[in-house]
The first five atom37 places (N, CA, C, CB, O) and aatype in JSON, in Angstrom:
{
  "aatype": [12, 0, 13, 10, 0, 3, 10, 1, 6, 10, 13, 5, 16, 5, 0, 6, 1, 10, 1, 2, 1, 14, 13, 10, 5, 0, 0, 12, 0, 0, 15, 0, 10, 19, 0, 16, 0, 3, 7, 6, 19, 15, 13, 15, 6, 1, 19, 1, 19, 3, 6, 10, 10, 7, 15, 10, 6, 10, 10, 11, 10, 18, 3, 19, 8, 16, 0, 19, 3, 10, 13, 2, 3, 18, 19, 0, 0, 10, 6, 11, 3, 1, 3, 6, 7, 7, 3, 6, 7, 1, 0, 6, 19, 13, 0, 0, 19, 6, 11, 13, 0, 6, 3, 14, 5, 4, 7, 8, 10, 10, 10, 1, 9, 15, 1, 0, 19, 4, 6, 0, 3, 7, 0, 18, 19, 6, 15, 6, 1, 1, 0, 19, 6, 6, 10, 0, 11, 1, 10, 2, 10, 14, 14, 8, 10, 10, 19],
  "atom_mask": [
    [1, 1, 1, 1, 1],
    [1, 1, 1, 1, 1],
    [1, 1, 1, 1, 1],
    [1, 1, 1, 1, 1],
    [1, 1, 1, 1, 1],
    [1, 1, 1, 1, 1],
    [1, 1, 1, 1, 1],
    [1, 1, 1, 1, 1],
    [1, 1, 1, 1, 1],
    [1, 1, 1, 1, 1],
    [1, 1, 1, 1, 1],
    [1, 1, 1, 1, 1],
    [1, 1, 1, 1, 1],
    [1, 1, 1, 1, 1],
    [1, 1, 1, 1, 1],
    [1, 1, 1, 1, 1],
    [1, 1, 1, 1, 1],
    [1, 1, 1, 1, 1],
    [1, 1, 1, 1, 1],
    [1, 1, 1, 1, 1],
    [1, 1, 1, 1, 1],
    [1, 1, 1, 1, 1],
    [1, 1, 1, 1, 1],
    [1, 1, 1, 1, 1],
    [1, 1, 1, 1, 1],
    [1, 1, 1, 1, 1],
    [1, 1, 1, 1, 1],
    [1, 1, 1, 1, 1],
    [1, 1, 1, 1, 1],
    [1, 1, 1, 1, 1],
    [1, 1, 1, 1, 1],
    [1, 1, 1, 1, 1],
    [1, 1, 1, 1, 1],
    [1, 1, 1, 1, 1],
    [1, 1, 1, 1, 1],
    [1, 1, 1, 1, 1],
    [1, 1, 1, 1, 1],
    [1, 1, 1, 1, 1],
    [1, 1, 1, 0, 1],
    [1, 1, 1, 1, 1],
    [1, 1, 1, 1, 1],
    [1, 1, 1, 1, 1],
    [1, 1, 1, 1, 1],
    [1, 1, 1, 1, 1],
    [1, 1, 1, 1, 1],
    [1, 1, 1, 1, 1],
    [1, 1, 1, 1, 1],
    [1, 1, 1, 1, 1],
    [1, 1, 1, 1, 1],
    [1, 1, 1, 1, 1],
    [1, 1, 1, 1, 1],
    [1, 1, 1, 1, 1],
    [1, 1, 1, 1, 1],
    [1, 1, 1, 0, 1],
    [1, 1, 1, 1, 1],
    [1, 1, 1, 1, 1],
    [1, 1, 1, 1, 1],
    [1, 1, 1, 1, 1],
    [1, 1, 1, 1, 1],
    [1, 1, 1, 1, 1],
    [1, 1, 1, 1, 1],
    [1, 1, 1, 1, 1],
    [1, 1, 1, 1, 1],
    [1, 1, 1, 1, 1],
    [1, 1, 1, 1, 1],
    [1, 1, 1, 1, 1],
    [1, 1, 1, 1, 1],
    [1, 1, 1, 1, 1],
    [1, 1, 1, 1, 1],
    [1, 1, 1, 1, 1],
    [1, 1, 1, 1, 1],
    [1, 1, 1, 1, 1],
    [1, 1, 1, 1, 1],
    [1, 1, 1, 1, 1],
    [1, 1, 1, 1, 1],
    [1, 1, 1, 1, 1],
    [1, 1, 1, 1, 1],
    [1, 1, 1, 1, 1],
    [1, 1, 1, 1, 1],
    [1, 1, 1, 1, 1],
    [1, 1, 1, 1, 1],
    [1, 1, 1, 1, 1],
    [1, 1, 1, 1, 1],
    [1, 1, 1, 1, 1],
    [1, 1, 1, 0, 1],
    [1, 1, 1, 0, 1],
    [1, 1, 1, 1, 1],
    [1, 1, 1, 1, 1],
    [1, 1, 1, 0, 1],
    [1, 1, 1, 1, 1],
    [1, 1, 1, 1, 1],
    [1, 1, 1, 1, 1],
    [1, 1, 1, 1, 1],
    [1, 1, 1, 1, 1],
    [1, 1, 1, 1, 1],
    [1, 1, 1, 1, 1],
    [1, 1, 1, 1, 1],
    [1, 1, 1, 1, 1],
    [1, 1, 1, 1, 1],
    [1, 1, 1, 1, 1],
    [1, 1, 1, 1, 1],
    [1, 1, 1, 1, 1],
    [1, 1, 1, 1, 1],
    [1, 1, 1, 1, 1],
    [1, 1, 1, 1, 1],
    [1, 1, 1, 1, 1],
    [1, 1, 1, 0, 1],
    [1, 1, 1, 1, 1],
    [1, 1, 1, 1, 1],
    [1, 1, 1, 1, 1],
    [1, 1, 1, 1, 1],
    [1, 1, 1, 1, 1],
    [1, 1, 1, 1, 1],
    [1, 1, 1, 1, 1],
    [1, 1, 1, 1, 1],
    [1, 1, 1, 1, 1],
    [1, 1, 1, 1, 1],
    [1, 1, 1, 1, 1],
    [1, 1, 1, 1, 1],
    [1, 1, 1, 1, 1],
    [1, 1, 1, 1, 1],
    [1, 1, 1, 0, 1],
    [1, 1, 1, 1, 1],
    [1, 1, 1, 1, 1],
    [1, 1, 1, 1, 1],
    [1, 1, 1, 1, 1],
    [1, 1, 1, 1, 1],
    [1, 1, 1, 1, 1],
    [1, 1, 1, 1, 1],
    [1, 1, 1, 1, 1],
    [1, 1, 1, 1, 1],
    [1, 1, 1, 1, 1],
    [1, 1, 1, 1, 1],
    [1, 1, 1, 1, 1],
    [1, 1, 1, 1, 1],
    [1, 1, 1, 1, 1],
    [1, 1, 1, 1, 1],
    [1, 1, 1, 1, 1],
    [1, 1, 1, 1, 1],
    [1, 1, 1, 1, 1],
    [1, 1, 1, 1, 1],
    [1, 1, 1, 1, 1],
    [1, 1, 1, 1, 1],
    [1, 1, 1, 1, 1],
    [1, 1, 1, 1, 1],
    [1, 1, 1, 1, 1],
    [1, 1, 1, 1, 1]
  ],
  "atom_positions": [
    [[129.2, 134.69, 196.58], [128.17, 134.08, 195.87], [128.42, 133.91, 194.4], [126.99, 134.82, 196.08], [127.88, 133.0, 193.77]],
    [[129.22, 134.79, 193.86], [129.55, 134.69, 192.45], [130.3, 133.38, 192.13], [130.4, 135.89, 192.04], [130.17, 132.79, 191.06]],
    [[131.09, 132.96, 193.13], [131.85, 131.68, 192.99], [130.82, 130.5, 192.85], [132.84, 131.45, 194.28], [131.0, 129.63, 192.01]],
    [[129.77, 130.49, 193.65], [128.79, 129.43, 193.55], [128.06, 129.46, 192.21], [127.8, 129.54, 194.69], [127.81, 128.43, 191.59]],
    [[127.73, 130.7, 191.78], [127.04, 130.79, 190.51], [127.95, 130.3, 189.36], [126.57, 132.23, 190.26], [127.48, 129.62, 188.44]],
    [[129.17, 130.65, 189.42], [130.11, 130.17, 188.38], [130.25, 128.65, 188.45], [131.52, 130.84, 188.55], [130.27, 127.98, 187.41]],
    [[130.33, 128.13, 189.63], [130.47, 126.69, 189.81], [129.22, 125.98, 189.3], [130.73, 126.34, 191.29], [129.33, 124.91, 188.69]],
    [[128.09, 126.54, 189.53], [126.81, 125.96, 189.09], [126.77, 125.93, 187.59], [125.62, 126.76, 189.63], [126.4, 124.92, 186.98]],
    [[127.17, 127.08, 186.97], [127.14, 127.2, 185.51], [128.1, 126.25, 184.87], [127.45, 128.61, 185.09], [127.81, 125.67, 183.82]],
    [[129.25, 126.08, 185.49], [130.24, 125.13, 184.98], [129.72, 123.66, 185.05], [131.57, 125.27, 185.8], [129.95, 122.85, 184.14]],
    [[129.05, 123.36, 186.12], [128.5, 122.04, 186.38], [127.42, 121.81, 185.26], [127.89, 121.92, 187.88], [127.42, 120.76, 184.62]],
    [[126.55, 122.75, 185.06], [125.45, 122.6, 184.06], [126.02, 122.4, 182.69], [124.51, 123.84, 184.06], [125.52, 121.57, 181.93]],
    [[127.06, 123.14, 182.34], [127.67, 123.03, 180.98], [128.29, 121.61, 180.87], [128.81, 124.19, 180.75], [128.08, 120.96, 179.85]],
    [[129.02, 121.13, 181.87], [129.61, 119.75, 181.85], [128.51, 118.73, 181.78], [130.48, 119.49, 183.12], [128.65, 117.76, 181.03]],
    [[127.45, 118.87, 182.47], [126.37, 117.9, 182.45], [125.66, 117.9, 181.06], [125.35, 118.21, 183.58], [125.23, 116.86, 180.58]],
    [[125.57, 119.06, 180.46], [124.99, 119.17, 179.09], [125.89, 118.48, 178.1], [124.78, 120.66, 178.67], [125.42, 117.77, 177.21]],
    [[127.2, 118.68, 178.24], [128.15, 118.01, 177.35], [128.01, 116.54, 177.44], [129.56, 118.41, 177.66], [127.94, 115.86, 176.41]],
    [[127.97, 116.0, 178.65], [127.86, 114.53, 178.89], [126.56, 114.02, 178.24], [127.89, 114.19, 180.45], [126.56, 112.98, 177.58]],
    [[125.49, 114.72, 178.44], [124.2, 114.29, 177.89], [124.2, 114.31, 176.38], [123.09, 115.17, 178.41], [123.59, 113.44, 175.76]],
    [[124.87, 115.29, 175.77], [124.81, 115.44, 174.34], [125.98, 114.75, 173.63], [124.79, 116.89, 173.99], [126.03, 114.78, 172.4]],
    [[126.89, 114.13, 174.33], [128.04, 113.43, 173.72], [127.66, 112.34, 172.76], [128.88, 112.85, 174.77], [128.34, 112.22, 171.74]],
    [[126.63, 111.53, 173.0], [126.26, 110.48, 172.02], [125.83, 111.17, 170.71], [125.09, 109.55, 172.58], [126.09, 110.64, 169.63]],
    [[125.16, 112.35, 170.8], [124.76, 112.98, 169.54], [125.98, 113.49, 168.75], [123.79, 114.14, 169.83], [126.03, 113.4, 167.52]],
    [[126.93, 114.03, 169.48], [128.16, 114.53, 168.78], [128.8, 113.32, 168.06], [129.21, 115.22, 169.82], [129.19, 113.43, 166.9]],
    [[128.93, 112.16, 168.75], [129.54, 111.02, 168.18], [128.71, 110.57, 166.95], [129.66, 109.9, 169.23], [129.29, 110.24, 165.92]],
    [[127.39, 110.56, 167.06], [126.59, 110.16, 165.94], [126.74, 111.09, 164.7], [125.16, 110.11, 166.38], [126.81, 110.66, 163.55]],
    [[126.78, 112.38, 165.05], [126.86, 113.43, 163.98], [128.22, 113.23, 163.27], [126.72, 114.94, 164.59], [128.28, 113.25, 162.04]],
    [[129.29, 113.05, 164.04], [130.61, 112.89, 163.4], [130.75, 111.57, 162.69], [131.7, 113.02, 164.41], [131.47, 111.48, 161.69]],
    [[130.08, 110.52, 163.19], [130.05, 109.22, 162.5], [129.35, 109.29, 161.14], [129.36, 108.19, 163.37], [129.84, 108.83, 160.11]],
    [[128.15, 109.91, 161.22], [127.35, 110.03, 160.04], [128.1, 110.9, 158.96], [125.97, 110.66, 160.41], [128.1, 110.57, 157.77]],
    [[128.73, 111.99, 159.44], [129.4, 112.87, 158.53], [130.6, 112.11, 157.86], [129.87, 114.15, 159.3], [130.89, 112.29, 156.68]],
    [[131.27, 111.28, 158.65], [132.42, 110.57, 158.14], [131.97, 109.55, 157.16], [133.21, 109.92, 159.24], [132.64, 109.33, 156.16]],
    [[130.85, 108.92, 157.42], [130.37, 107.9, 156.5], [130.05, 108.51, 155.12], [129.11, 107.2, 157.09], [130.46, 107.97, 154.09]],
    [[129.35, 109.58, 155.09], [129.03, 110.21, 153.75], [130.24, 110.87, 153.15], [127.91, 111.25, 153.88], [130.37, 110.87, 151.92]],
    [[131.08, 111.41, 153.91], [132.31, 112.09, 153.41], [133.28, 111.06, 152.72], [133.05, 112.83, 154.61], [133.96, 111.38, 151.75]],
    [[133.29, 109.87, 153.26], [134.17, 108.84, 152.68], [133.5, 108.02, 151.61], [134.67, 107.92, 153.75], [134.16, 107.18, 150.99]],
    [[132.22, 108.22, 151.36], [131.46, 107.32, 150.51], [131.97, 107.38, 149.07], [129.97, 107.69, 150.56], [131.87, 106.39, 148.35]],
    [[132.51, 108.49, 148.66], [132.96, 108.57, 147.23], [134.46, 108.26, 147.06], [132.66, 110.0, 146.66], [135.04, 108.38, 145.98]],
    [[135.07, 107.86, 148.21], [136.5, 107.45, 148.14], [137.48, 108.47, 148.64], [0.0, 0.0, 0.0], [138.64, 108.15, 148.87]],
    [[137.04, 109.69, 148.81], [137.94, 110.73, 149.41], [137.18, 111.75, 150.19], [138.75, 111.45, 148.32], [136.03, 112.08, 149.89]],
    [[137.84, 112.25, 151.21], [137.17, 113.36, 152.0], [137.73, 114.66, 151.43], [137.47, 113.25, 153.62], [138.92, 114.95, 151.54]],
    [[136.86, 115.41, 150.82], [137.33, 116.68, 150.2], [137.47, 117.78, 151.28], [136.33, 117.15, 149.07], [136.9, 117.71, 152.37]],
    [[138.27, 118.81, 150.91], [138.44, 119.96, 151.81], [137.11, 120.61, 152.09], [139.41, 120.98, 151.22], [136.88, 121.04, 153.21]],
    [[136.23, 120.7, 151.1], [135.0, 121.37, 151.27], [134.09, 120.55, 152.21], [134.34, 121.62, 149.92], [133.25, 121.15, 152.89]],
    [[134.19, 119.27, 152.28], [133.45, 118.46, 153.22], [133.98, 118.69, 154.62], [133.53, 116.98, 152.84], [133.2, 118.79, 155.57]],
    [[135.26, 118.77, 154.77], [135.85, 119.1, 156.09], [135.38, 120.48, 156.59], [137.4, 119.08, 155.99], [135.05, 120.66, 157.76]],
    [[135.37, 121.44, 155.66], [134.91, 122.82, 156.05], [133.44, 122.78, 156.46], [135.11, 123.84, 154.85], [133.04, 123.46, 157.4]],
    [[132.64, 122.0, 155.75], [131.22, 121.88, 156.11], [131.03, 121.32, 157.49], [130.49, 121.02, 155.11], [130.19, 121.79, 158.26]],
    [[131.83, 120.27, 157.82], [131.75, 119.73, 159.17], [132.06, 120.85, 160.2], [132.75, 118.53, 159.33], [131.34, 121.0, 161.19]],
    [[133.15, 121.65, 159.96], [133.44, 122.76, 160.82], [132.32, 123.75, 160.97], [134.61, 123.44, 160.32], [132.03, 124.24, 162.07]],
    [[131.68, 124.03, 159.82], [130.55, 125.04, 159.83], [129.36, 124.45, 160.68], [130.05, 125.37, 158.28], [128.7, 125.16, 161.45]],
    [[129.14, 123.18, 160.48], [127.99, 122.58, 161.22], [128.27, 122.62, 162.75], [127.75, 121.07, 160.74], [127.37, 122.87, 163.56]],
    [[129.53, 122.37, 163.09], [129.92, 122.44, 164.54], [129.67, 123.81, 165.17], [131.4, 122.1, 164.7], [129.28, 123.92, 166.33]],
    [[129.9, 124.83, 164.35], [129.67, 126.17, 164.83], [128.29, 126.66, 164.75], [0.0, 0.0, 0.0], [128.0, 127.73, 165.29]],
    [[127.4, 125.96, 164.1], [126.06, 126.49, 163.9], [124.96, 125.71, 164.63], [125.77, 126.51, 162.44], [123.88, 126.24, 164.87]],
    [[125.22, 124.5, 164.95], [124.17, 123.68, 165.64], [124.31, 123.74, 167.18], [124.26, 122.18, 165.18], [125.36, 123.41, 167.75]],
    [[123.24, 124.18, 167.82], [123.25, 124.34, 169.26], [123.74, 123.07, 170.01], [121.86, 124.71, 169.73], [124.5, 123.18, 170.98]],
    [[123.3, 121.88, 169.57], [123.68, 120.68, 170.22], [125.14, 120.41, 170.16], [122.96, 119.56, 169.66], [125.67, 119.67, 171.0]],
    [[125.84, 121.0, 169.16], [127.25, 120.73, 169.0], [128.1, 121.86, 169.44], [127.55, 120.41, 167.62], [129.31, 121.67, 169.57]],
    [[127.56, 123.07, 169.7], [128.32, 124.18, 170.11], [129.02, 124.02, 171.47], [127.46, 125.34, 170.12], [130.0, 124.7, 171.78]],
    [[128.5, 123.13, 172.26], [129.07, 122.93, 173.56], [130.47, 122.35, 173.58], [128.2, 122.09, 174.32], [131.17, 122.42, 174.59]],
    [[130.89, 121.76, 172.43], [132.08, 121.04, 172.37], [133.22, 121.87, 171.76], [131.86, 119.8, 171.61], [132.97, 122.72, 170.91]],
    [[134.41, 121.64, 172.18], [135.57, 122.23, 171.5], [135.65, 121.61, 170.06], [136.93, 121.97, 172.33], [135.56, 120.4, 169.86]],
    [[135.81, 122.49, 169.14], [135.85, 122.05, 167.72], [136.91, 120.96, 167.48], [136.14, 123.27, 166.8], [136.72, 120.06, 166.66]],
    [[137.98, 121.06, 168.18], [139.06, 120.1, 168.06], [138.63, 118.72, 168.52], [140.26, 120.56, 168.85], [139.01, 117.72, 167.9]],
    [[137.87, 118.64, 169.58], [137.39, 117.36, 170.04], [136.48, 116.71, 168.97], [136.65, 117.53, 171.38], [136.57, 115.51, 168.68]],
    [[135.6, 117.54, 168.4], [134.66, 117.0, 167.43], [135.38, 116.58, 166.14], [133.58, 118.03, 167.12], [135.1, 115.53, 165.57]],
    [[136.3, 117.42, 165.7], [137.15, 117.09, 164.47], [137.97, 115.81, 164.72], [138.14, 118.3, 164.12], [138.17, 115.0, 163.81]],
    [[138.41, 115.66, 165.91], [139.18, 114.45, 166.24], [138.29, 113.2, 166.07], [139.74, 114.54, 167.69], [138.71, 112.19, 165.52]],
    [[137.05, 113.33, 166.58], [136.13, 112.2, 166.41], [135.8, 111.94, 164.96], [134.85, 112.44, 167.18], [135.76, 110.79, 164.52]],
    [[135.58, 112.99, 164.2], [135.36, 112.88, 162.74], [136.57, 112.19, 162.13], [135.12, 114.29, 162.07], [136.38, 111.22, 161.39]],
    [[137.75, 112.62, 162.39], [138.96, 112.01, 161.82], [139.11, 110.57, 162.24], [140.2, 112.79, 162.24], [139.58, 109.76, 161.45]],
    [[138.72, 110.22, 163.45], [138.8, 108.79, 163.92], [137.83, 107.95, 163.09], [138.45, 108.67, 165.48], [138.18, 106.86, 162.64]],
    [[136.64, 108.45, 162.91], [135.68, 107.65, 162.13], [136.17, 107.55, 160.66], [134.24, 108.3, 162.21], [136.01, 106.48, 160.06]],
    [[136.71, 108.55, 160.09], [137.22, 108.58, 158.71], [138.29, 107.49, 158.62], [137.8, 110.02, 158.31], [138.28, 106.63, 157.74]],
    [[139.24, 107.56, 159.58], [140.31, 106.56, 159.54], [139.83, 105.18, 159.66], [141.27, 106.81, 160.6], [140.38, 104.3, 158.99]],
    [[138.84, 104.9, 160.48], [138.3, 103.57, 160.61], [137.64, 103.13, 159.34], [137.33, 103.51, 161.76], [137.8, 101.97, 158.94]],
    [[136.89, 104.01, 158.66], [136.24, 103.67, 157.45], [137.26, 103.5, 156.3], [135.21, 104.73, 157.12], [137.05, 102.67, 155.41]],
    [[138.35, 104.27, 156.3], [139.36, 104.11, 155.27], [140.08, 102.74, 155.53], [140.39, 105.34, 155.29], [140.44, 102.05, 154.58]],
    [[140.28, 102.38, 156.79], [140.9, 101.13, 157.08], [140.04, 99.91, 156.57], [141.13, 101.03, 158.59], [140.54, 98.91, 156.07]],
    [[138.71, 100.1, 156.74], [137.74, 99.09, 156.21], [138.0, 98.92, 154.72], [136.22, 99.53, 156.46], [138.18, 97.81, 154.22]],
    [[138.03, 100.08, 154.02], [138.21, 100.09, 152.59], [139.54, 99.4, 152.18], [138.18, 101.54, 152.08], [139.6, 98.56, 151.27]],
    [[140.56, 99.81, 152.9], [141.93, 99.3, 152.49], [142.14, 97.81, 152.87], [143.06, 100.18, 153.17], [142.85, 97.07, 152.19]],
    [[141.52, 97.41, 153.97], [141.72, 96.02, 154.46], [140.59, 95.08, 154.23], [142.0, 96.03, 155.88], [140.7, 93.89, 154.54]],
    [[139.49, 95.58, 153.69], [138.31, 94.79, 153.47], [137.49, 94.39, 154.66], [0.0, 0.0, 0.0], [136.74, 93.41, 154.65]],
    [[137.65, 95.2, 155.7], [136.89, 94.85, 156.88], [135.65, 95.65, 157.04], [0.0, 0.0, 0.0], [135.28, 96.41, 156.14]],
    [[134.98, 95.53, 158.14], [133.74, 96.29, 158.36], [133.59, 96.85, 159.75], [132.56, 95.43, 158.06], [132.5, 97.22, 160.18]],
    [[134.75, 96.89, 160.48], [134.75, 97.39, 161.86], [134.44, 98.86, 161.94], [136.09, 97.12, 162.51], [133.72, 99.29, 162.85]],
    [[134.95, 99.66, 161.03], [134.61, 101.1, 161.01], [133.17, 101.37, 160.77], [0.0, 0.0, 0.0], [132.57, 102.21, 161.45]],
    [[132.58, 100.67, 159.8], [131.17, 100.82, 159.53], [130.28, 100.4, 160.75], [130.8, 100.0, 158.29], [129.24, 100.98, 161.05]],
    [[130.78, 99.36, 161.4], [130.09, 98.89, 162.61], [130.15, 100.01, 163.71], [130.76, 97.55, 163.13], [129.15, 100.25, 164.38]],
    [[131.27, 100.66, 163.89], [131.41, 101.74, 164.82], [130.48, 102.9, 164.43], [132.86, 102.2, 164.89], [129.8, 103.46, 165.28]],
    [[130.45, 103.25, 163.2], [129.55, 104.33, 162.71], [128.11, 104.03, 163.08], [129.67, 104.49, 161.17], [127.4, 104.83, 163.68]],
    [[127.73, 102.84, 162.69], [126.27, 102.5, 162.86], [125.9, 102.33, 164.3], [125.9, 101.21, 162.11], [124.76, 102.56, 164.68]],
    [[126.88, 101.92, 165.12], [126.59, 101.78, 166.61], [126.36, 103.18, 167.15], [127.81, 101.04, 167.43], [125.48, 103.38, 167.99]],
    [[127.13, 104.15, 166.71], [126.86, 105.56, 167.18], [125.55, 106.1, 166.68], [127.98, 106.52, 166.72], [124.83, 106.75, 167.44]],
    [[125.22, 105.84, 165.42], [124.02, 106.41, 164.84], [122.78, 105.78, 165.35], [124.05, 106.31, 163.38], [121.78, 106.45, 165.62]],
    [[122.83, 104.43, 165.49], [121.63, 103.68, 165.88], [121.12, 104.01, 167.25], [121.91, 102.23, 165.82], [119.99, 103.66, 167.6]],
    [[121.93, 104.69, 168.05], [121.42, 105.1, 169.41], [120.22, 106.12, 169.22], [122.63, 105.79, 170.28], [119.46, 106.37, 170.16]],
    [[120.1, 106.67, 168.03], [119.0, 107.59, 167.81], [117.92, 107.06, 166.93], [119.5, 108.82, 167.25], [117.13, 107.83, 166.39]],
    [[117.86, 105.75, 166.76], [116.84, 105.08, 165.94], [115.47, 105.27, 166.53], [117.13, 103.58, 165.8], [114.48, 105.17, 165.8]],
    [[115.36, 105.53, 167.75], [114.02, 105.73, 168.42], [113.74, 107.18, 168.7], [113.95, 104.96, 169.74], [112.76, 107.5, 169.38]],
    [[114.57, 108.08, 168.18], [114.35, 109.5, 168.37], [114.28, 110.17, 167.01], [115.47, 110.13, 169.24], [115.31, 110.61, 166.5]],
    [[113.09, 110.27, 166.4], [113.0, 110.85, 165.06], [113.47, 112.25, 164.89], [111.66, 110.8, 164.62], [113.91, 112.64, 163.8]],
    [[113.39, 113.06, 165.98], [113.87, 114.44, 165.83], [115.36, 114.45, 165.69], [113.45, 115.3, 167.01], [115.86, 115.18, 164.84]],
    [[116.09, 113.71, 166.45], [117.5, 113.63, 166.29], [117.92, 112.9, 165.04], [118.1, 112.99, 167.46], [118.95, 113.21, 164.44]],
    [[117.11, 111.91, 164.63], [117.36, 111.16, 163.42], [117.31, 112.09, 162.21], [0.0, 0.0, 0.0], [118.18, 112.07, 161.35]],
    [[116.24, 112.91, 162.18], [116.11, 113.85, 161.08], [117.28, 114.82, 160.99], [114.84, 114.62, 161.21], [117.77, 115.14, 159.91]],
    [[117.7, 115.27, 162.18], [118.83, 116.21, 162.18], [120.13, 115.53, 161.72], [119.03, 116.79, 163.59], [120.94, 116.15, 161.03]],
    [[120.32, 114.26, 162.09], [121.49, 113.53, 161.61], [121.48, 113.38, 160.03], [121.54, 112.12, 162.31], [122.49, 113.51, 159.33]],
    [[120.2, 113.08, 159.56], [120.19, 113.03, 158.05], [120.4, 114.38, 157.39], [118.88, 112.48, 157.56], [121.0, 114.43, 156.31]],
    [[119.94, 115.44, 157.98], [120.19, 116.81, 157.43], [121.65, 117.11, 157.46], [119.41, 117.9, 158.22], [122.2, 117.66, 156.5]],
    [[122.3, 116.78, 158.54], [123.79, 116.98, 158.71], [124.48, 116.19, 157.59], [124.32, 116.48, 160.18], [125.38, 116.71, 156.92]],
    [[124.06, 114.92, 157.4], [124.68, 114.14, 156.34], [124.51, 114.67, 154.98], [124.18, 112.81, 156.36], [125.45, 114.68, 154.17]],
    [[123.28, 115.12, 154.7], [123.1, 115.73, 153.35], [123.92, 117.0, 153.14], [121.64, 116.06, 153.13], [124.43, 117.24, 152.05]],
    [[124.03, 117.79, 154.19], [124.85, 119.02, 154.15], [126.34, 118.73, 153.84], [124.73, 119.76, 155.5], [127.01, 119.46, 153.12]],
    [[126.82, 117.62, 154.43], [128.17, 117.2, 154.13], [128.32, 116.69, 152.7], [128.6, 116.14, 155.1], [129.3, 117.0, 152.02]],
    [[127.33, 115.9, 152.24], [127.35, 115.45, 150.92], [127.37, 116.53, 149.82], [126.24, 114.62, 150.74], [128.02, 116.41, 148.78]],
    [[126.61, 117.6, 150.12], [126.46, 118.66, 149.11], [127.58, 119.69, 149.22], [125.09, 119.36, 149.26], [127.63, 120.63, 148.42]],
    [[128.47, 119.53, 150.16], [129.52, 120.55, 150.4], [130.42, 120.75, 149.16], [130.39, 120.14, 151.6], [130.87, 121.86, 148.88]],
    [[130.66, 119.69, 148.45], [131.53, 119.85, 147.25], [130.8, 120.04, 145.99], [132.41, 118.7, 147.09], [131.4, 120.0, 144.92]],
    [[129.47, 120.25, 146.07], [128.71, 120.63, 144.91], [128.17, 119.4, 144.16], [0.0, 0.0, 0.0], [127.44, 119.54, 143.18]],
    [[128.53, 118.23, 144.6], [128.07, 117.01, 143.89], [127.49, 116.07, 144.97], [129.27, 116.3, 143.07], [128.07, 115.85, 146.03]],
    [[126.37, 115.58, 144.63], [125.73, 114.56, 145.47], [125.68, 113.25, 144.63], [124.27, 115.03, 145.94], [124.71, 112.98, 143.92]],
    [[126.74, 112.49, 144.76], [126.97, 111.33, 143.9], [126.26, 110.11, 144.44], [128.46, 111.05, 143.76], [125.87, 110.07, 145.61]],
    [[126.09, 109.12, 143.6], [125.38, 107.9, 143.93], [125.86, 107.23, 145.2], [125.49, 106.95, 142.81], [125.04, 106.8, 146.01]],
    [[127.17, 107.13, 145.4], [127.69, 106.47, 146.6], [127.32, 107.29, 147.82], [129.24, 106.27, 146.51], [127.05, 106.69, 148.86]],
    [[127.3, 108.54, 147.77], [126.82, 109.31, 148.95], [125.37, 109.21, 149.18], [127.17, 110.73, 148.83], [124.92, 109.21, 150.32]],
    [[124.59, 109.13, 148.12], [123.11, 108.91, 148.25], [122.83, 107.55, 148.94], [122.39, 108.94, 146.82], [121.96, 107.45, 149.8]],
    [[123.59, 106.52, 148.55], [123.39, 105.22, 149.19], [123.81, 105.27, 150.66], [124.17, 104.12, 148.45], [123.17, 104.64, 151.5]],
    [[124.85, 106.0, 150.99], [125.24, 106.16, 152.38], [124.13, 106.75, 153.23], [126.47, 107.04, 152.47], [123.79, 106.27, 154.32]],
    [[123.55, 107.87, 152.64], [122.48, 108.58, 153.37], [121.26, 107.65, 153.49], [122.09, 109.93, 152.63], [120.59, 107.65, 154.53]],
    [[120.97, 106.88, 152.5], [119.89, 105.9, 152.51], [120.1, 104.89, 153.64], [119.8, 105.17, 151.16], [119.17, 104.57, 154.38]],
    [[121.35, 104.39, 153.76], [121.61, 103.46, 154.81], [121.48, 104.05, 156.17], [122.94, 102.9, 154.64], [121.01, 103.41, 157.11]],
    [[121.9, 105.35, 156.29], [121.69, 106.05, 157.58], [120.19, 106.15, 157.9], [122.32, 107.47, 157.54], [119.78, 105.92, 159.03]],
    [[119.38, 106.5, 156.88], [117.94, 106.63, 157.1], [117.38, 105.26, 157.59], [117.2, 107.1, 155.77], [116.59, 105.2, 158.54]],
    [[117.82, 104.18, 156.93], [117.38, 102.84, 157.31], [117.75, 102.52, 158.77], [118.0, 101.8, 156.37], [116.94, 102.0, 159.52]],
    [[118.95, 102.84, 159.14], [119.46, 102.53, 160.48], [118.72, 103.36, 161.58], [121.0, 102.81, 160.54], [118.6, 102.98, 162.74]],
    [[118.22, 104.56, 161.09], [117.51, 105.47, 162.0], [116.01, 105.23, 162.02], [117.78, 106.9, 161.6], [115.27, 105.92, 162.72]],
    [[115.58, 104.24, 161.25], [114.11, 103.89, 161.13], [113.39, 105.03, 160.54], [113.47, 103.52, 162.51], [112.27, 105.32, 160.96]],
    [[113.97, 105.72, 159.57], [113.24, 106.87, 158.93], [113.0, 106.47, 157.44], [114.11, 108.29, 159.04], [113.79, 105.76, 156.82]],
    [[111.89, 106.96, 156.92], [111.59, 106.69, 155.54], [112.46, 107.3, 154.57], [110.3, 107.06, 155.25], [112.91, 108.43, 154.81]],
    [[112.75, 106.65, 153.44], [113.7, 107.23, 152.43], [113.22, 108.52, 151.85], [113.95, 106.25, 151.3], [114.04, 109.31, 151.38]],
    [[111.89, 108.79, 151.83], [111.44, 110.05, 151.21], [111.96, 111.27, 151.89], [109.95, 110.12, 151.19], [111.9, 112.36, 151.32]],
    [[112.48, 111.13, 153.07], [113.06, 112.29, 153.75], [114.38, 112.77, 153.13], [113.29, 111.96, 155.2], [114.89, 113.85, 153.43]],
    [[114.9, 111.9, 152.24], [116.24, 112.24, 151.6], [116.07, 113.24, 150.47], [116.94, 110.94, 151.04], [117.08, 113.78, 150.02]],
    [[114.91, 113.52, 150.0], [114.68, 114.37, 148.84], [114.87, 115.78, 149.24], [113.3, 114.16, 148.25], [114.73, 116.68, 148.42]]
  ]
}
């Protein structure tokens, strides 16, 4: 019977991962957007992303490497936009985030995650503030939540 219990637990964990995967993608997309907003992703911003992955229940289900790979993919896409003048990376970011435009609870959490990444290096600069404002807009949340 222990085998069946283990199998059931494994199935539930896998189902939970599948159900929460869009949130993981949105969190990494939003984090990448604000981390790249000032032109460089600092070490402290990367550390903050790691800290968030270890502390948020919705994200603990995932291997940190999987989440960091997603973050790095979004960062690379946004940097490519900057270097080549495109907007495909931003479109990917907003496609992931906008899945939660009708879920204020997840939207608020995504904004808090974004602010935490912004403040990781001790400076909340104008470009990062604008990125968080754009996230709030895409999530249908009022800007006063940014304060």
